[in-house]
TORLOTI-52661 format. One record per residue (C-alpha): residue number from 1; x, y, z. Coordinates in nm, 3 decimals. Example, Ala and Ser with C-alpha at 12.3 -4.5 7.8 and 13.67 -1.06 7.14 Angstrom:
<miros>
<miro bati="1" east="1.230" north="-0.450" up="0.780"/>
<miro bati="2" east="1.367" north="-0.106" up="0.714"/>
</miros>
This chain:
<miros>
<miro bati="1" east="0.984" north="0.887" up="-0.073"/>
<miro bati="2" east="0.728" north="0.845" up="-0.351"/>
<miro bati="3" east="0.624" north="1.150" up="-0.549"/>
<miro bati="4" east="0.343" north="1.104" up="-0.795"/>
<miro bati="5" east="0.235" north="1.365" up="-1.048"/>
<miro bati="6" east="-0.069" north="1.347" up="-1.270"/>
<miro bati="7" east="-0.098" north="1.494" up="-1.618"/>
<miro bati="8" east="-0.320" north="1.798" up="-1.645"/>
<miro bati="9" east="-0.573" north="1.610" up="-1.862"/>
<miro bati="10" east="-0.607" north="1.332" up="-1.605"/>
<miro bati="11" east="-0.614" north="1.579" up="-1.316"/>
<miro bati="12" east="-0.909" north="1.763" up="-1.473"/>
<miro bati="13" east="-1.110" north="1.441" up="-1.511"/>
<miro bati="14" east="-1.074" north="1.336" up="-1.147"/>
<miro bati="15" east="-1.303" north="1.442" up="-0.867"/>
<miro bati="16" east="-1.023" north="1.481" up="-0.608"/>
<miro bati="17" east="-0.675" north="1.430" up="-0.758"/>
<miro bati="18" east="-0.492" north="1.505" up="-0.432"/>
<miro bati="19" east="-0.681" north="1.226" up="-0.254"/>
<miro bati="20" east="-0.593" north="0.994" up="-0.543"/>
<miro bati="21" east="-0.222" north="1.076" up="-0.506"/>
<miro bati="22" east="-0.236" north="1.018" up="-0.128"/>
<miro bati="23" east="-0.409" north="0.687" up="-0.189"/>
<miro bati="24" east="-0.140" north="0.585" up="-0.435"/>
<miro bati="25" east="0.131" north="0.664" up="-0.178"/>
<miro bati="26" east="-0.050" north="0.466" up="0.095"/>
<miro bati="27" east="-0.091" north="0.170" up="-0.141"/>
<miro bati="28" east="0.279" north="0.160" up="-0.218"/>
<miro bati="29" east="0.377" north="0.192" up="0.150"/>
<miro bati="30" east="0.133" north="-0.084" up="0.242"/>
<miro bati="31" east="0.285" north="-0.316" up="-0.014"/>
<miro bati="32" east="0.637" north="-0.236" up="0.109"/>
<miro bati="33" east="0.535" north="-0.312" up="0.470"/>
<miro bati="34" east="0.369" north="-0.639" up="0.366"/>
<miro bati="35" east="0.677" north="-0.746" up="0.170"/>
<miro bati="36" east="0.897" north="-0.662" up="0.469"/>
<miro bati="37" east="0.681" north="-0.902" up="0.672"/>
<miro bati="38" east="0.728" north="-1.169" up="0.405"/>
<miro bati="39" east="1.105" north="-1.115" up="0.415"/>
<miro bati="40" east="1.105" north="-1.147" up="0.792"/>
<miro bati="41" east="0.904" north="-1.469" up="0.763"/>
<miro bati="42" east="1.160" north="-1.602" up="0.514"/>
<miro bati="43" east="1.445" north="-1.527" up="0.754"/>
<miro bati="44" east="1.257" north="-1.693" up="1.040"/>
<miro bati="45" east="1.181" north="-1.996" up="0.823"/>
<miro bati="46" east="1.549" north="-2.081" up="0.803"/>
<miro bati="47" east="1.661" north="-1.961" up="1.148"/>
<miro bati="48" east="1.370" north="-2.048" up="1.376"/>
<miro bati="49" east="1.095" north="-2.240" up="1.193"/>
<miro bati="50" east="0.857" north="-2.270" up="1.490"/>
<miro bati="51" east="0.821" north="-1.888" up="1.502"/>
<miro bati="52" east="0.764" north="-1.833" up="1.130"/>
<miro bati="53" east="0.402" north="-1.715" up="1.173"/>
<miro bati="54" east="0.475" north="-1.455" up="1.442"/>
<miro bati="55" east="0.516" north="-1.158" up="1.200"/>
<miro bati="56" east="0.172" north="-1.219" up="1.047"/>
<miro bati="57" east="0.050" north="-0.898" up="1.208"/>
<miro bati="58" east="0.302" north="-0.706" up="0.993"/>
<miro bati="59" east="0.140" north="-0.856" up="0.683"/>
<miro bati="60" east="-0.206" north="-0.760" up="0.804"/>
<miro bati="61" east="-0.101" north="-0.401" up="0.878"/>
<miro bati="62" east="0.060" north="-0.368" up="0.535"/>
<miro bati="63" east="-0.236" north="-0.514" up="0.349"/>
<miro bati="64" east="-0.476" north="-0.300" up="0.553"/>
<miro bati="65" east="-0.280" north="0.012" up="0.461"/>
<miro bati="66" east="-0.278" north="-0.091" up="0.095"/>
<miro bati="67" east="-0.653" north="-0.148" up="0.108"/>
<miro bati="68" east="-0.709" north="0.194" up="0.263"/>
<miro bati="69" east="-0.497" north="0.349" up="-0.012"/>
<miro bati="70" east="-0.703" north="0.170" up="-0.277"/>
<miro bati="71" east="-1.022" north="0.304" up="-0.118"/>
<miro bati="72" east="-0.880" north="0.657" up="-0.130"/>
<miro bati="73" east="-0.786" north="0.609" up="-0.493"/>
<miro bati="74" east="-1.140" north="0.494" up="-0.570"/>
<miro bati="75" east="-1.294" north="0.792" up="-0.392"/>
<miro bati="76" east="-1.054" north="1.038" up="-0.554"/>
<miro bati="77" east="-1.099" north="0.903" up="-0.905"/>
<miro bati="78" east="-1.465" north="0.995" up="-0.931"/>
<miro bati="79" east="-1.588" north="0.987" up="-1.291"/>
<miro bati="80" east="-1.276" north="0.873" up="-1.474"/>
</miros>
């Protein structure tokens, strides 16, 4: 769904540009998953307030994936 391309100048400065691009994709997907959990919590808040904290695991999975993507971006960036 997401396709990132780096300029040639930036690509030459990075240690592993492909890992950086994969990290960027994982970060975006993690944020989308976390926001889906927030949307589900909002729906539950109005429909069934006592179960509003049940989709917390979706938030944790999304934020964990975003964190893993940030780590990959850091490792791929190198000496930029």
